[in-house]
SEPA-348009 format. One record per atom (N, C-alpha, C): chain; atom name; x, y, z. Coordinates in steps of 0.2 Angstrom, whole numbers, m for minus. Each point is the difference from the previous one (the first is absolute). Layout:
REM residues N
<'A'; 'CA'; <X; Y; Z>>,
...
REM end
This chain:
REM residues 103
<'A'; 'N'; <64; 23; 40>>,
<'A'; 'CA'; <m3; m3; m5>>,
<'A'; 'C'; <m6; 2; m2>>,
<'A'; 'N'; <m2; 0; m6>>,
<'A'; 'CA'; <m6; 1; m3>>,
<'A'; 'C'; <m5; m5; 0>>,
<'A'; 'N'; <m6; 1; 1>>,
<'A'; 'CA'; <m5; m5; m1>>,
<'A'; 'C'; <m6; 3; m4>>,
<'A'; 'N'; <m3; m3; m4>>,
<'A'; 'CA'; <m7; 1; m3>>,
<'A'; 'C'; <m6; m3; 4>>,
<'A'; 'N'; <m5; 4; 0>>,
<'A'; 'CA'; <m6; m3; 4>>,
<'A'; 'C'; <m7; 1; m5>>,
<'A'; 'N'; <m4; m5; m1>>,
<'A'; 'CA'; <m6; 0; m3>>,
<'A'; 'C'; <m5; 2; 4>>,
<'A'; 'N'; <m3; 6; m1>>,
<'A'; 'CA'; <m5; 2; 5>>,
<'A'; 'C'; <m6; 4; m4>>,
<'A'; 'N'; <m6; m1; 3>>,
<'A'; 'CA'; <m5; 4; m3>>,
<'A'; 'C'; <m1; 7; 5>>,
<'A'; 'N'; <0; m2; 6>>,
<'A'; 'CA'; <m2; 6; 5>>,
<'A'; 'C'; <7; 3; 3>>,
<'A'; 'N'; <5; m1; m2>>,
<'A'; 'CA'; <6; 3; 2>>,
<'A'; 'C'; <2; m2; 8>>,
<'A'; 'N'; <m4; m4; 3>>,
<'A'; 'CA'; <1; m2; 7>>,
<'A'; 'C'; <3; m7; 0>>,
<'A'; 'N'; <m4; m4; m4>>,
<'A'; 'CA'; <0; m7; 0>>,
<'A'; 'C'; <4; m4; m7>>,
<'A'; 'N'; <3; m4; 2>>,
<'A'; 'CA'; <2; m6; m6>>,
<'A'; 'C'; <m7; m3; m1>>,
<'A'; 'N'; <m3; 2; m7>>,
<'A'; 'CA'; <m8; m3; 1>>,
<'A'; 'C'; <m1; m2; m8>>,
<'A'; 'N'; <5; m1; m4>>,
<'A'; 'CA'; <m2; m2; m7>>,
<'A'; 'C'; <5; m5; m3>>,
<'A'; 'N'; <m2; m4; m5>>,
<'A'; 'CA'; <3; m4; m4>>,
<'A'; 'C'; <5; 3; m5>>,
<'A'; 'N'; <6; m2; m1>>,
<'A'; 'CA'; <4; 3; m4>>,
<'A'; 'C'; <m3; 2; m8>>,
<'A'; 'N'; <m3; m5; m2>>,
<'A'; 'CA'; <m3; 1; m6>>,
<'A'; 'C'; <m5; 6; 0>>,
<'A'; 'N'; <m4; 1; 5>>,
<'A'; 'CA'; <m4; 5; 0>>,
<'A'; 'C'; <3; 7; 2>>,
<'A'; 'N'; <6; 1; 2>>,
<'A'; 'CA'; <3; 6; 2>>,
<'A'; 'C'; <0; 6; m6>>,
<'A'; 'N'; <m3; 5; 3>>,
<'A'; 'CA'; <0; 6; m3>>,
<'A'; 'C'; <5; 5; 1>>,
<'A'; 'N'; <3; m1; 6>>,
<'A'; 'CA'; <6; 4; 3>>,
<'A'; 'C'; <4; m4; 4>>,
<'A'; 'N'; <6; 1; 2>>,
<'A'; 'CA'; <4; m2; 5>>,
<'A'; 'C'; <3; 6; 4>>,
<'A'; 'N'; <m1; m1; 6>>,
<'A'; 'CA'; <3; 5; 5>>,
<'A'; 'C'; <7; m2; 1>>,
<'A'; 'N'; <4; 4; 0>>,
<'A'; 'CA'; <8; m1; 1>>,
<'A'; 'C'; <2; 2; 6>>,
<'A'; 'N'; <3; m4; 4>>,
<'A'; 'CA'; <3; 1; 7>>,
<'A'; 'C'; <8; m1; 0>>,
<'A'; 'N'; <3; 3; 4>>,
<'A'; 'CA'; <7; m1; 2>>,
<'A'; 'C'; <0; 0; 6>>,
<'A'; 'N'; <5; m6; 3>>,
<'A'; 'CA'; <1; m2; 6>>,
<'A'; 'C'; <7; 3; 2>>,
<'A'; 'N'; <1; 4; 5>>,
<'A'; 'CA'; <6; 2; 3>>,
<'A'; 'C'; <m1; 0; 7>>,
<'A'; 'N'; <5; m3; 3>>,
<'A'; 'CA'; <1; m1; 8>>,
<'A'; 'C'; <m7; m3; 3>>,
<'A'; 'N'; <m3; m5; m4>>,
<'A'; 'CA'; <m5; m3; 3>>,
<'A'; 'C'; <m7; 4; m2>>,
<'A'; 'N'; <0; 6; m2>>,
<'A'; 'CA'; <m6; 3; m2>>,
<'A'; 'C'; <m2; 0; m7>>,
<'A'; 'N'; <m5; 0; m2>>,
<'A'; 'CA'; <m3; 0; m7>>,
<'A'; 'C'; <m3; 7; m1>>,
<'A'; 'N'; <2; 3; m5>>,
<'A'; 'CA'; <m2; 6; m2>>,
<'A'; 'C'; <m2; 0; m7>>,
<'A'; 'N'; <m7; 2; m2>>,
<'A'; 'CA'; <m3; 0; m6>>,
<'A'; 'C'; <4; 6; m4>>,
<'A'; 'N'; <3; m3; m7>>,
<'A'; 'CA'; <4; 5; m3>>,
<'A'; 'C'; <m3; 2; m8>>,
<'A'; 'N'; <m5; m5; m2>>,
<'A'; 'CA'; <m3; 2; m6>>,
<'A'; 'C'; <m7; m5; m1>>,
<'A'; 'N'; <m2; 1; m5>>,
<'A'; 'CA'; <m5; m4; m3>>,
<'A'; 'C'; <0; 0; m7>>,
<'A'; 'N'; <m1; m6; m3>>,
<'A'; 'CA'; <0; m1; m7>>,
<'A'; 'C'; <m6; m3; m2>>,
<'A'; 'N'; <m3; 3; m5>>,
<'A'; 'CA'; <m7; m3; m3>>,
<'A'; 'C'; <2; m5; m5>>,
<'A'; 'N'; <m4; m4; m1>>,
<'A'; 'CA'; <1; m5; m6>>,
<'A'; 'C'; <m7; m2; m2>>,
<'A'; 'N'; <1; m3; m6>>,
<'A'; 'CA'; <m6; m4; m3>>,
<'A'; 'C'; <0; m7; 2>>,
<'A'; 'N'; <m6; m2; 3>>,
<'A'; 'CA'; <0; m6; 3>>,
<'A'; 'C'; <2; m6; m5>>,
<'A'; 'N'; <3; m5; 2>>,
<'A'; 'CA'; <1; m6; m4>>,
<'A'; 'C'; <m5; m4; m3>>,
<'A'; 'N'; <m5; 0; 5>>,
<'A'; 'CA'; <m6; m4; m1>>,
<'A'; 'C'; <m7; 5; m2>>,
<'A'; 'N'; <m3; m2; m5>>,
<'A'; 'CA'; <m5; 4; m2>>,
<'A'; 'C'; <m7; m1; 3>>,
<'A'; 'N'; <0; m6; 4>>,
<'A'; 'CA'; <m6; m3; 4>>,
<'A'; 'C'; <m3; m5; m5>>,
<'A'; 'N'; <2; 0; m6>>,
<'A'; 'CA'; <m3; m4; m5>>,
<'A'; 'C'; <3; m7; 0>>,
<'A'; 'N'; <m3; m5; 2>>,
<'A'; 'CA'; <4; m7; 0>>,
<'A'; 'C'; <2; m3; m7>>,
<'A'; 'N'; <m3; 3; m5>>,
<'A'; 'CA'; <2; m2; m6>>,
<'A'; 'C'; <5; 5; m4>>,
<'A'; 'N'; <3; 6; 4>>,
<'A'; 'CA'; <4; 4; m3>>,
<'A'; 'C'; <8; m4; m2>>,
<'A'; 'N'; <2; 3; m4>>,
<'A'; 'CA'; <7; m2; m3>>,
<'A'; 'C'; <5; 2; 5>>,
<'A'; 'N'; <5; m4; 3>>,
<'A'; 'CA'; <6; 2; 3>>,
<'A'; 'C'; <4; 6; m4>>,
<'A'; 'N'; <2; 5; 3>>,
<'A'; 'CA'; <3; 5; m3>>,
<'A'; 'C'; <7; 1; 4>>,
<'A'; 'N'; <5; m5; m3>>,
<'A'; 'CA'; <7; 0; 3>>,
<'A'; 'C'; <3; 8; m1>>,
<'A'; 'N'; <m2; 4; m4>>,
<'A'; 'CA'; <4; 7; 0>>,
<'A'; 'C'; <m4; 4; 6>>,
<'A'; 'N'; <m5; m1; 1>>,
<'A'; 'CA'; <m3; 3; 6>>,
<'A'; 'C'; <3; m2; 7>>,
<'A'; 'N'; <1; m7; 0>>,
<'A'; 'CA'; <4; m3; 6>>,
<'A'; 'C'; <7; 4; 1>>,
<'A'; 'N'; <3; 0; m6>>,
<'A'; 'CA'; <7; 3; 0>>,
<'A'; 'C'; <0; 7; 3>>,
<'A'; 'N'; <m5; 4; m3>>,
<'A'; 'CA'; <0; 7; 2>>,
<'A'; 'C'; <m1; 0; 8>>,
<'A'; 'N'; <m5; m3; 1>>,
<'A'; 'CA'; <m2; 0; 8>>,
<'A'; 'C'; <7; m2; 5>>,
<'A'; 'N'; <2; m5; m2>>,
<'A'; 'CA'; <7; m3; 3>>,
<'A'; 'C'; <5; 6; m1>>,
<'A'; 'N'; <1; 3; m5>>,
<'A'; 'CA'; <5; 5; m2>>,
<'A'; 'C'; <m1; 6; 6>>,
<'A'; 'N'; <m7; 1; 0>>,
<'A'; 'CA'; <m2; 7; 4>>,
<'A'; 'C'; <2; m1; 8>>,
<'A'; 'N'; <1; m6; 2>>,
<'A'; 'CA'; <2; m1; 8>>,
<'A'; 'C'; <7; m4; 0>>,
<'A'; 'N'; <4; 1; m6>>,
<'A'; 'CA'; <7; m4; 0>>,
<'A'; 'C'; <5; 3; 5>>,
<'A'; 'N'; <m1; 5; 3>>,
<'A'; 'CA'; <4; 3; 6>>,
<'A'; 'C'; <m2; m3; 6>>,
<'A'; 'N'; <m5; m4; 1>>,
<'A'; 'CA'; <m3; m2; 5>>,
<'A'; 'C'; <3; m8; 2>>,
<'A'; 'N'; <2; m1; 6>>,
<'A'; 'CA'; <2; m7; 1>>,
<'A'; 'C'; <m6; m5; 2>>,
<'A'; 'N'; <m5; 3; 3>>,
<'A'; 'CA'; <m7; m5; 0>>,
<'A'; 'C'; <m6; 4; m2>>,
<'A'; 'N'; <m5; m3; m1>>,
<'A'; 'CA'; <m7; 2; m2>>,
<'A'; 'C'; <m4; m4; 5>>,
<'A'; 'N'; <m5; 4; 4>>,
<'A'; 'CA'; <m4; m4; 4>>,
<'A'; 'C'; <m7; 1; m4>>,
<'A'; 'N'; <m4; m7; 0>>,
<'A'; 'CA'; <m6; m1; m3>>,
<'A'; 'C'; <m4; m4; 3>>,
<'A'; 'N'; <m6; m1; m1>>,
<'A'; 'CA'; <m6; m5; 4>>,
<'A'; 'C'; <1; m6; m4>>,
<'A'; 'N'; <1; 0; m6>>,
<'A'; 'CA'; <2; m6; m4>>,
<'A'; 'C'; <4; 2; m7>>,
<'A'; 'N'; <2; m5; m3>>,
<'A'; 'CA'; <4; 1; m6>>,
<'A'; 'C'; <0; m6; m4>>,
<'A'; 'N'; <m1; 0; m7>>,
<'A'; 'CA'; <1; m7; m4>>,
<'A'; 'C'; <7; m2; 0>>,
<'A'; 'N'; <1; m6; m2>>,
<'A'; 'CA'; <7; m3; m1>>,
<'A'; 'C'; <4; 4; m6>>,
<'A'; 'N'; <m3; 2; m5>>,
<'A'; 'CA'; <4; 2; m5>>,
<'A'; 'C'; <2; 8; 2>>,
<'A'; 'N'; <m4; 4; 3>>,
<'A'; 'CA'; <2; 7; 2>>,
<'A'; 'C'; <6; m1; 5>>,
<'A'; 'N'; <m1; m5; 6>>,
<'A'; 'CA'; <4; m2; 5>>,
<'A'; 'C'; <8; m1; m4>>,
<'A'; 'N'; <m1; m5; m4>>,
<'A'; 'CA'; <7; m2; m3>>,
<'A'; 'C'; <3; 7; m4>>,
<'A'; 'N'; <m3; 4; m3>>,
<'A'; 'CA'; <3; 5; m4>>,
<'A'; 'C'; <3; 4; 6>>,
<'A'; 'N'; <m4; 2; 5>>,
<'A'; 'CA'; <3; 4; 6>>,
<'A'; 'C'; <6; m2; 2>>,
<'A'; 'N'; <0; m7; 2>>,
<'A'; 'CA'; <6; m3; 3>>,
<'A'; 'C'; <6; 0; m5>>,
<'A'; 'N'; <m2; 0; m7>>,
<'A'; 'CA'; <6; 0; m4>>,
<'A'; 'C'; <3; 6; 0>>,
<'A'; 'N'; <m3; 5; 2>>,
<'A'; 'CA'; <2; 7; 0>>,
<'A'; 'C'; <3; 3; 7>>,
<'A'; 'N'; <0; m6; 5>>,
<'A'; 'CA'; <2; 2; 6>>,
<'A'; 'C'; <m4; 3; 4>>,
<'A'; 'N'; <m7; m1; 0>>,
<'A'; 'CA'; <m5; 3; 3>>,
<'A'; 'C'; <m5; m6; 4>>,
<'A'; 'N'; <1; 0; 6>>,
<'A'; 'CA'; <m3; m5; 4>>,
<'A'; 'C'; <m8; 2; 1>>,
<'A'; 'N'; <m4; m4; m3>>,
<'A'; 'CA'; <m7; 0; 2>>,
<'A'; 'C'; <m2; m2; 7>>,
<'A'; 'N'; <m4; 3; 5>>,
<'A'; 'CA'; <m1; m1; 6>>,
<'A'; 'C'; <m9; 0; 0>>,
<'A'; 'N'; <m2; m7; 2>>,
<'A'; 'CA'; <m7; 0; 2>>,
<'A'; 'C'; <m1; 3; 6>>,
<'A'; 'N'; <m4; 6; 1>>,
<'A'; 'CA'; <m2; 2; 5>>,
<'A'; 'C'; <m6; 4; 0>>,
<'A'; 'N'; <m5; 0; 5>>,
<'A'; 'CA'; <m6; 4; 1>>,
<'A'; 'C'; <0; 2; 7>>,
<'A'; 'N'; <0; 7; 0>>,
<'A'; 'CA'; <m1; 4; 6>>,
<'A'; 'C'; <2; 7; 0>>,
<'A'; 'N'; <2; 3; 5>>,
<'A'; 'CA'; <2; 7; 0>>,
<'A'; 'C'; <7; 1; m3>>,
<'A'; 'N'; <1; 5; m4>>,
<'A'; 'CA'; <6; 1; m3>>,
<'A'; 'C'; <5; 2; 6>>,
<'A'; 'N'; <m2; 3; 5>>,
<'A'; 'CA'; <4; 2; 6>>,
<'A'; 'C'; <3; m6; 4>>,
<'A'; 'N'; <m3; m6; m2>>,
<'A'; 'CA'; <2; m5; 5>>,
<'A'; 'C'; <5; m6; m4>>,
<'A'; 'N'; <1; 3; m6>>,
<'A'; 'CA'; <5; m4; m3>>,
<'A'; 'C'; <7; 1; 3>>,
<'A'; 'N'; <4; m7; 1>>,
<'A'; 'CA'; <6; 0; 3>>,
<'A'; 'C'; <4; m2; m5>>,
<'A'; 'N'; <6; 5; 0>>,
<'A'; 'CA'; <4; m1; m6>>,
<'A'; 'C'; <6; m4; 4>>,
REM end
């Protein structure tokens, strides 16, 4: 199973889905997780509360991790979570060490 992880430092799940600048991609085999890639992305949120929502940007982000079954984030909005679920990707709220993720 492949999973995507939102991380700034490469060690922890430590950021909001909307602020993600990259996803680390892991594959789980025989109970072990191995990093198999990294995918850069343009953050969904510009940090400006008045910014217009960009559905095309959300679609591109979701498409970039479409081969993953889960995405681990510290927070996620309702709309992005719904879009992920519609594509068969389970958003998981988690904060902590990537190596401690239990699949």
